[in-house]
ChimeraX commands (.cxc) that place a marker at each C-alpha (Angstrom):
marker #1 position 0.30,6.23,1.83 radius 0.5
marker #1 position 2.37,3.78,-0.24 radius 0.5
marker #1 position 3.09,4.49,-3.86 radius 0.5
marker #1 position 1.12,2.43,-6.34 radius 0.5
marker #1 position 2.84,0.20,-8.86 radius 0.5
marker #1 position 1.00,-0.62,-12.08 radius 0.5
marker #1 position 2.03,-2.71,-15.07 radius 0.5
marker #1 position 1.00,-2.28,-18.66 radius 0.5
marker #1 position 2.06,-2.08,-22.29 radius 0.5
marker #1 position 3.81,0.87,-23.94 radius 0.5
marker #1 position 1.52,2.23,-26.68 radius 0.5
marker #1 position 3.53,5.33,-27.62 radius 0.5
marker #1 position 7.11,6.46,-27.22 radius 0.5
marker #1 position 7.22,9.36,-29.68 radius 0.5
marker #1 position 7.77,12.11,-27.11 radius 0.5
marker #1 position 11.17,12.87,-25.62 radius 0.5
marker #1 position 11.59,11.27,-22.14 radius 0.5
marker #1 position 7.90,10.31,-22.09 radius 0.5
marker #1 position 6.06,7.08,-22.83 radius 0.5
marker #1 position 2.36,6.31,-22.72 radius 0.5
marker #1 position 1.47,3.08,-20.91 radius 0.5
marker #1 position -1.89,1.37,-21.35 radius 0.5
marker #1 position -2.89,-0.33,-18.07 radius 0.5
marker #1 position -5.73,-2.85,-18.28 radius 0.5
marker #1 position -7.59,-4.02,-15.19 radius 0.5
marker #1 position -10.44,-6.44,-14.70 radius 0.5
marker #1 position -13.50,-5.48,-12.64 radius 0.5
marker #1 position -16.86,-7.00,-11.92 radius 0.5
marker #1 position -19.89,-5.15,-13.33 radius 0.5
marker #1 position -22.07,-3.84,-10.51 radius 0.5
marker #1 position -25.39,-4.96,-11.96 radius 0.5
marker #1 position -24.62,-7.90,-14.23 radius 0.5
marker #1 position -21.73,-9.35,-12.16 radius 0.5
marker #1 position -19.75,-10.07,-15.32 radius 0.5
marker #1 position -15.99,-9.59,-15.38 radius 0.5
marker #1 position -15.13,-6.75,-17.78 radius 0.5
marker #1 position -11.89,-5.08,-18.78 radius 0.5
marker #1 position -11.19,-1.39,-18.22 radius 0.5
marker #1 position -8.09,0.30,-19.57 radius 0.5
marker #1 position -6.49,3.64,-18.93 radius 0.5
marker #1 position -3.46,5.37,-20.40 radius 0.5
marker #1 position -0.79,6.88,-18.17 radius 0.5
marker #1 position 2.02,9.22,-19.19 radius 0.5
marker #1 position 5.26,8.01,-17.60 radius 0.5
marker #1 position 8.74,9.50,-17.36 radius 0.5
marker #1 position 11.42,7.57,-19.29 radius 0.5
marker #1 position 14.72,9.35,-18.61 radius 0.5
marker #1 position 16.87,7.55,-21.20 radius 0.5
marker #1 position 14.25,6.92,-23.93 radius 0.5
marker #1 position 14.98,3.20,-23.66 radius 0.5
marker #1 position 11.44,1.76,-23.91 radius 0.5
marker #1 position 9.74,1.03,-27.22 radius 0.5
marker #1 position 6.17,0.32,-28.33 radius 0.5
marker #1 position 5.00,-3.10,-27.17 radius 0.5
marker #1 position 7.26,-3.39,-24.10 radius 0.5
marker #1 position 5.64,-4.59,-20.88 radius 0.5
marker #1 position 6.68,-2.17,-18.14 radius 0.5
marker #1 position 5.97,-1.39,-14.49 radius 0.5
marker #1 position 5.34,2.21,-13.48 radius 0.5
marker #1 position 5.34,3.79,-10.03 radius 0.5
marker #1 position 3.68,6.93,-8.71 radius 0.5
marker #1 position 5.85,9.98,-8.24 radius 0.5
marker #1 position 5.57,13.68,-7.61 radius 0.5
marker #1 position 4.26,15.60,-10.63 radius 0.5
marker #1 position 6.89,15.99,-13.33 radius 0.5
marker #1 position 4.70,17.92,-15.77 radius 0.5
marker #1 position 1.02,18.56,-16.42 radius 0.5
marker #1 position 0.29,14.96,-17.40 radius 0.5
marker #1 position 3.31,13.00,-16.09 radius 0.5
marker #1 position 2.88,11.75,-12.53 radius 0.5
marker #1 position 4.44,8.30,-13.03 radius 0.5
marker #1 position 7.99,6.98,-13.55 radius 0.5
marker #1 position 9.05,3.79,-15.28 radius 0.5
marker #1 position 10.25,1.28,-12.73 radius 0.5
marker #1 position 11.28,-1.73,-14.81 radius 0.5
marker #1 position 10.65,-3.74,-17.94 radius 0.5
marker #1 position 9.03,-7.18,-17.96 radius 0.5
marker #1 position 10.68,-9.62,-20.28 radius 0.5
marker #1 position 12.68,-12.82,-20.16 radius 0.5
marker #1 position 13.69,-12.33,-16.52 radius 0.5
marker #1 position 10.53,-10.59,-15.35 radius 0.5
marker #1 position 10.21,-12.81,-12.27 radius 0.5
marker #1 position 13.61,-11.59,-11.08 radius 0.5
marker #1 position 12.76,-7.94,-11.67 radius 0.5
marker #1 position 9.38,-8.33,-9.95 radius 0.5
marker #1 position 11.12,-9.77,-6.91 radius 0.5
marker #1 position 13.48,-6.81,-6.93 radius 0.5
marker #1 position 10.50,-4.45,-7.01 radius 0.5
marker #1 position 8.88,-6.11,-4.01 radius 0.5
marker #1 position 12.16,-6.19,-2.10 radius 0.5
marker #1 position 12.63,-2.51,-2.88 radius 0.5
marker #1 position 9.13,-1.73,-1.55 radius 0.5
marker #1 position 9.75,-3.75,1.61 radius 0.5
marker #1 position 13.00,-1.88,2.28 radius 0.5
marker #1 position 11.17,1.43,1.86 radius 0.5
marker #1 position 8.63,0.40,4.50 radius 0.5
marker #1 position 11.36,-0.85,6.82 radius 0.5
marker #1 position 13.33,2.37,6.41 radius 0.5
marker #1 position 10.20,4.33,7.20 radius 0.5
marker #1 position 9.89,2.64,10.58 radius 0.5
marker #1 position 13.67,2.48,11.18 radius 0.5
marker #1 position 13.42,-1.30,11.32 radius 0.5
marker #1 position 16.60,-1.75,9.29 radius 0.5
marker #1 position 18.62,-0.27,12.14 radius 0.5
marker #1 position 17.22,-2.91,14.47 radius 0.5
marker #1 position 18.19,-5.65,12.02 radius 0.5
marker #1 position 21.61,-4.20,11.22 radius 0.5
marker #1 position 22.61,-3.74,14.87 radius 0.5
marker #1 position 22.83,-7.37,16.04 radius 0.5
marker #1 position 24.44,-8.52,12.76 radius 0.5
marker #1 position 27.23,-6.02,13.13 radius 0.5
marker #1 position 27.77,-7.09,16.73 radius 0.5
marker #1 position 27.98,-10.75,15.69 radius 0.5
marker #1 position 30.51,-10.07,12.95 radius 0.5
marker #1 position 32.96,-8.30,15.28 radius 0.5
marker link #1:1,2 radius 0.2
marker link #1:2,3 radius 0.2
marker link #1:3,4 radius 0.2
marker link #1:4,5 radius 0.2
marker link #1:5,6 radius 0.2
marker link #1:6,7 radius 0.2
marker link #1:7,8 radius 0.2
marker link #1:8,9 radius 0.2
marker link #1:9,10 radius 0.2
marker link #1:10,11 radius 0.2
marker link #1:11,12 radius 0.2
marker link #1:12,13 radius 0.2
marker link #1:13,14 radius 0.2
marker link #1:14,15 radius 0.2
marker link #1:15,16 radius 0.2
marker link #1:16,17 radius 0.2
marker link #1:17,18 radius 0.2
marker link #1:18,19 radius 0.2
marker link #1:19,20 radius 0.2
marker link #1:20,21 radius 0.2
marker link #1:21,22 radius 0.2
marker link #1:22,23 radius 0.2
marker link #1:23,24 radius 0.2
marker link #1:24,25 radius 0.2
marker link #1:25,26 radius 0.2
marker link #1:26,27 radius 0.2
marker link #1:27,28 radius 0.2
marker link #1:28,29 radius 0.2
marker link #1:29,30 radius 0.2
marker link #1:30,31 radius 0.2
marker link #1:31,32 radius 0.2
marker link #1:32,33 radius 0.2
marker link #1:33,34 radius 0.2
marker link #1:34,35 radius 0.2
marker link #1:35,36 radius 0.2
marker link #1:36,37 radius 0.2
marker link #1:37,38 radius 0.2
marker link #1:38,39 radius 0.2
marker link #1:39,40 radius 0.2
marker link #1:40,41 radius 0.2
marker link #1:41,42 radius 0.2
marker link #1:42,43 radius 0.2
marker link #1:43,44 radius 0.2
marker link #1:44,45 radius 0.2
marker link #1:45,46 radius 0.2
marker link #1:46,47 radius 0.2
marker link #1:47,48 radius 0.2
marker link #1:48,49 radius 0.2
marker link #1:49,50 radius 0.2
marker link #1:50,51 radius 0.2
marker link #1:51,52 radius 0.2
marker link #1:52,53 radius 0.2
marker link #1:53,54 radius 0.2
marker link #1:54,55 radius 0.2
marker link #1:55,56 radius 0.2
marker link #1:56,57 radius 0.2
marker link #1:57,58 radius 0.2
marker link #1:58,59 radius 0.2
marker link #1:59,60 radius 0.2
marker link #1:60,61 radius 0.2
marker link #1:61,62 radius 0.2
marker link #1:62,63 radius 0.2
marker link #1:63,64 radius 0.2
marker link #1:64,65 radius 0.2
marker link #1:65,66 radius 0.2
marker link #1:66,67 radius 0.2
marker link #1:67,68 radius 0.2
marker link #1:68,69 radius 0.2
marker link #1:69,70 radius 0.2
marker link #1:70,71 radius 0.2
marker link #1:71,72 radius 0.2
marker link #1:72,73 radius 0.2
marker link #1:73,74 radius 0.2
marker link #1:74,75 radius 0.2
marker link #1:75,76 radius 0.2
marker link #1:76,77 radius 0.2
marker link #1:77,78 radius 0.2
marker link #1:78,79 radius 0.2
marker link #1:79,80 radius 0.2
marker link #1:80,81 radius 0.2
marker link #1:81,82 radius 0.2
marker link #1:82,83 radius 0.2
marker link #1:83,84 radius 0.2
marker link #1:84,85 radius 0.2
marker link #1:85,86 radius 0.2
marker link #1:86,87 radius 0.2
marker link #1:87,88 radius 0.2
marker link #1:88,89 radius 0.2
marker link #1:89,90 radius 0.2
marker link #1:90,91 radius 0.2
marker link #1:91,92 radius 0.2
marker link #1:92,93 radius 0.2
marker link #1:93,94 radius 0.2
marker link #1:94,95 radius 0.2
marker link #1:95,96 radius 0.2
marker link #1:96,97 radius 0.2
marker link #1:97,98 radius 0.2
marker link #1:98,99 radius 0.2
marker link #1:99,100 radius 0.2
marker link #1:100,101 radius 0.2
marker link #1:101,102 radius 0.2
marker link #1:102,103 radius 0.2
marker link #1:103,104 radius 0.2
marker link #1:104,105 radius 0.2
marker link #1:105,106 radius 0.2
marker link #1:106,107 radius 0.2
marker link #1:107,108 radius 0.2
marker link #1:108,109 radius 0.2
marker link #1:109,110 radius 0.2
marker link #1:110,111 radius 0.2
marker link #1:111,112 radius 0.2
marker link #1:112,113 radius 0.2
marker link #1:113,114 radius 0.2
marker link #1:114,115 radius 0.2
view
């Protein structure tokens, strides 16, 4: 099962190596069919304490780090967020390719052509 990636806003960074990220999603109400917003707070691991309140960040699922922390900070969204998002997707694609050993198939012919 692939790891989920969510994006949200940092609402607290008071703890050491931990931030709290508020992730808002939009869903359709079952009865009234109106689009409503639901939000949930996730505790994420921030190794270097580099994120501050108000930063837009992406978080990824990980193995449990503590009782509440099961997410790690992946990147920050800012001026060059499109570039970082592309890096995230490329990183996920390489993980899938490595899982199926597809990178070996791609690397083989290229190495043969270079020699």
